Structures are given as structure tokens and as C-alpha cells.
C-alpha positions in Angstrom: -0.1 0.2 -0.1 0.9 3.1 -0.7 0.2 6.7 0.0 0.8 9.4 -1.9 -0.9 13.3 -2.0 -0.6 16.6 -2.2 -3.1 18.6 0.3 -4.0 22.5 0.6 -4.6 24.0 4.2 -5.4 27.5 4.6 -2.7 28.8 6.3 0.2 26.4 3.5 0.6 23.3 1.8 0.4 19.2 3.1 2.3 16.7 1.9 2.2 13.1 2.5 4.0 9.8 1.5 3.9 6.7 2.8 5.8 4.1 1.5 5.9 0.1 2.1 8.7 -1.6 1.4 8.1 -4.1 -2.3 5.1 -2.0 -3.2 5.5 -2.2 -6.7 2.9 -0.4 -7.9 3.2 3.4 -6.5 6.4 5.2 -5.0 6.5 8.2 -3.1 8.9 10.3 -1.3 9.1 14.7 -0.5 11.8 16.4 -0.4 13.3 19.8 0.5 14.5 22.1 -2.7 14.7 24.8 -0.7 13.0 26.9 2.0 10.2 27.7 0.6 9.6 25.3 -2.2 9.3 21.2 -2.0 8.5 18.5 -4.4 7.0 14.8 -4.4 8.3 12.3 -6.1 5.8 9.7 -8.1 7.5 6.7 -9.8 5.9 2.9 -10.0 9.7 1.1 -8.0 10.7 2.3 -4.9 14.7 1.9 -6.4 13.2 4.6 -9.2 12.2 6.3 -6.3 16.0 6.5 -4.5 17.5 7.0 -8.0 15.5 10.3 -7.7 16.4 11.5 -5.0 19.0 11.1 -5.1 20.1 12.9 -8.6 17.6 16.0 -6.4 20.2 15.5 -3.9 23.0 15.7 -5.8 21.8 19.2 -7.5 21.0 20.4 -4.2 24.7 20.0 -2.7 26.1 21.5 -6.8 23.5 23.9 -6.2 25.7 27.1 -4.9 23.5 29.5 -5.3 20.0 29.3 -2.5 16.6 28.6 -3.5 14.1 30.2 -2.0 11.3 29.8 -3.9 9.5 28.2 -7.5 10.9 29.9 -10.3 10.8 28.7 -13.8 15.0 29.1 -13.7 14.6 26.2 -11.2 12.7 23.9 -13.2 15.2 24.8 -16.2 18.1 24.2 -13.7 15.9 21.2 -12.3 15.7 19.0 -16.6 18.9 21.0 -17.5 20.5 19.2 -14.5 18.8 16.1 -14.9 19.6 15.3 -19.0 23.0 16.1 -18.2 23.7 13.1 -15.3 21.3 10.7 -17.9 24.7 12.0 -20.0 26.8 10.7 -17.8 25.8 7.6 -17.1 25.5 4.6 -19.7 22.7 3.3 -17.5 20.0 5.3 -17.6 20.5 4.4 -21.5 19.1 0.8 -21.1 17.6 0.7 -17.5 15.3 4.6 -17.7 14.0 6.3 -14.8 10.0 8.1 -15.5 9.3 9.8 -12.5 6.4 12.7 -12.0 7.9 15.3 -9.7 5.6 17.6 -7.9 7.3 21.0 -7.1 5.2 23.1 -5.0 6.6 26.6 -4.1 5.8 30.8 -3.2 6.2 31.9 -6.9 8.3 34.9 -7.2 4.9 37.0 -7.9 3.5 39.9 -6.1 0.8 37.8 -4.4 3.5 35.8 -2.9 1.2 32.2 -3.7 1.5 28.5 -2.9 1.9 27.0 -7.0 3.4 23.8 -8.5 5.0 22.1 -11.7 4.6 18.8 -12.9 8.1 17.7 -14.6 7.6 14.8 -16.1 10.1 12.2 -17.5 8.6 9.7 -19.7 10.0 7.0 -22.3 9.7 8.5 -26.4 11.6 6.2 -28.1 13.1 2.4 -27.7 15.8 1.9 -30.1 17.9 -1.2 -31.1 21.5 -0.8 -31.1 25.3 -2.9 -31.3 21.9 -6.3 -30.4 21.0 -4.2 -27.2 17.8 -2.2 -26.8 18.4 1.4 -25.5 15.4 4.2 -24.4 15.3 8.1 -25.0 13.1 9.9 -22.6 11.9 13.3 -22.6 10.6 16.0 -20.4 7.2 17.6 -20.0 5.8 20.5 -18.3 3.5 21.6 -17.5 3.3 25.9 -16.3 2.9 26.6 -12.2 -0.5 27.4 -11.1 -2.1 27.5 -7.8 -1.0 24.7 -5.8 -4.1 22.5 -5.3 -5.2 19.0 -3.8 -2.8 15.8 -5.7 -3.7 11.9 -4.9 -1.5 9.0 -6.2 -1.6 5.8 -5.4 -4.1 4.2 -2.4 -4.8 7.5 -1.5 -8.6 6.7 -1.9 -9.6 7.4 1.8 -7.7 11.1 1.7 -9.6 12.3 -1.8 -13.1 11.5 -0.7 -12.6 13.3 2.6 -11.2 16.0 1.5 -13.7 16.3 -1.3 -16.0 16.1 1.6 -14.1 18.6 3.5 -13.8 22.0 2.4 -9.7 21.1 3.9 -8.6 24.2 2.0 -10.3 26.2 5.3 -8.6 24.3 7.7 -5.6 25.0 8.8 -2.9 22.3 8.2 -2.8 21.4 11.4 -6.0 19.9 10.9 -5.4 18.4 7.6 -2.9 16.5 8.9 -4.6 15.0 11.4 -7.5 13.5 8.7 -4.3 13.5 6.5 -3.1 10.7 9.4 -6.5 9.6 10.5 -6.6 8.9 6.4 -3.4 6.4 6.8 -4.3 4.3 10.0 -7.5 3.1 8.1 -5.3 1.2 6.3 -3.4 -0.2 9.7 0.2 1.9 9.0 2.4 2.9 11.8 4.5 5.8 11.8 7.4 4.3 10.5 6.1 4.6 7.2 5.1 7.3 7.2 6.5 11.2 5.8 4.8 14.2 6.0 6.3 18.3 5.4 3.7 21.3 5.2 5.4 24.2 3.8 4.0 27.9 4.2 4.0 31.5 3.0 5.5 32.0 7.3 6.9 29.5 8.2 8.7 28.3 4.4 9.5 24.2 4.6 9.1 22.0 7.3 9.4 18.3 7.7 7.1 16.9 10.6 9.3 14.9 12.4 9.0 11.0 14.3 8.1 13.4 17.4 4.7 15.2 16.1 3.9 11.8 13.7 3.5 10.0 17.3 1.2 13.0 19.1 -1.1 12.0 15.1 -1.4 8.4 15.4 -2.5 9.2 18.4 -4.7 11.8 18.0 -6.0 9.7 15.0 -6.8 6.5 17.5 -8.9 9.6 19.8 -10.8 10.7 17.1 -11.2 6.4 15.6 -13.2 5.6 18.9 -14.8 8.9 19.1 -17.0 8.5 15.3 -16.9 5.2 16.6 -18.6 5.2 20.4 -20.8 8.2 18.3 -21.8 5.1 14.9 -22.5 3.0 17.6 -24.9 4.6 19.3 -26.9 6.3 17.1 -26.8 2.7 15.7 -28.5 1.8 18.6 -31.1 4.3 19.1 -34.8 3.2 18.2 -35.2 5.2 15.1 
């Protein structure tokens, strides 16, 4: 089971990634790109997710200028860096690295609103060379738009709650609890959950293990309250 989601809140944006090792359907990860910028990685395999994160970490280590928020120059630099890595390493000719990258950050405009950009790397062509198959990949980029909810993998419960409740009107602390409550319904533990939030006031912030344990406790309390309320309702004479 793999839950991968990005959720808008009243005062920011929440990244959620919950992976179980061995899930071959969807794998995700969260990466901090700058003080006011983060990314959500979506791939088909866990190893690919690690490779994408490795390239992003290398880019961040080599970049001299600080990344503040989301900009066209950042997107162009990232794509150029990935292309350069693919050219440097012949491994990617035989083992391509298709992925989806959702970059969320504070836009470089007067409103300083939260925006996101989709970057997709896909297999565009397969060719035979010297008796071996090689793959050519291409990048697709969607222009930046105001950040909205996005869901991948087994995110049906989170998606349903976000559609029934106006999460964009709630503080990010409430959205965190609702998200963790949704994940806990799959029987997951804090070991598989990653969360981070982003806002114009505080920037990018990881949800640490202590806060995740607190969310787990509050999610259990919420589950008890809802279950008791439902049992009382069903026991009433209608």
C-alpha cells in the first residue's frame, strides 16, 4: 500500500508519502528543495524513487545559490541537471528513469502564493543498437498554477475526505490529523509515514517522528470518538 498526496490548507500545503517496501505499483518520496520549496516524487518502483531523490540531492549539493521559492529558472535548471545525469551515466540508456515530480513553492510574484509545477520524464522511444535495446526519454512540463490537492497510489480515503470536507479552509494542523487518520485506516504505523508542510510564513518544515506519534495517538482517539458515536446512533430506536 502506498499513499502519496499533496493537500492544500488554509495556511499552507501538506506533503504526504506513505510507502511499504516491496510495493511495485506506486512509490513516492518528499524532498526539500529550498526554504520555500519542496517536491513530491512519484514513481512505479521504490528503486526509481531512490534514484530520483539521489539526483535531486546531487543537484542541491552542487548548487551554489540558495533556492527560495518556485521559479522558471529553477525548473529549467532541474531539467538540465537530470538530462546531464542521464548523459553521464550509460546505465540510464538501458534502465530509463520515468518519474513524476510535483514541485510546490512560493511563486516569485507579488502575491507570493503557493504554486506547483508538474515535471514528467517518460520513455519516448526505444531503439536497437549493437544488439541491445536503448531507451530515449523526454520531459513534459506543465506551467505553474495555484497549488491544489493531488493524489496518487492508494489515496482513496484521503481523497474522499478532502472532497467531503473543505480542507482548504482548515489550518494545516487539522489537515495533518485528517490525513494521518486516513492512513491509519489502512493499519499503517508511523514508520512508513512521511509528512512535511510548506507555508509563506514558516517555509518548508518536516513533521518529525515525535509529531507523527502525536498524530497517531490523536488519530486513534478520533477513531474511537467516531466509532462510539456511530454505535450510539445505530443503537437508538428509529
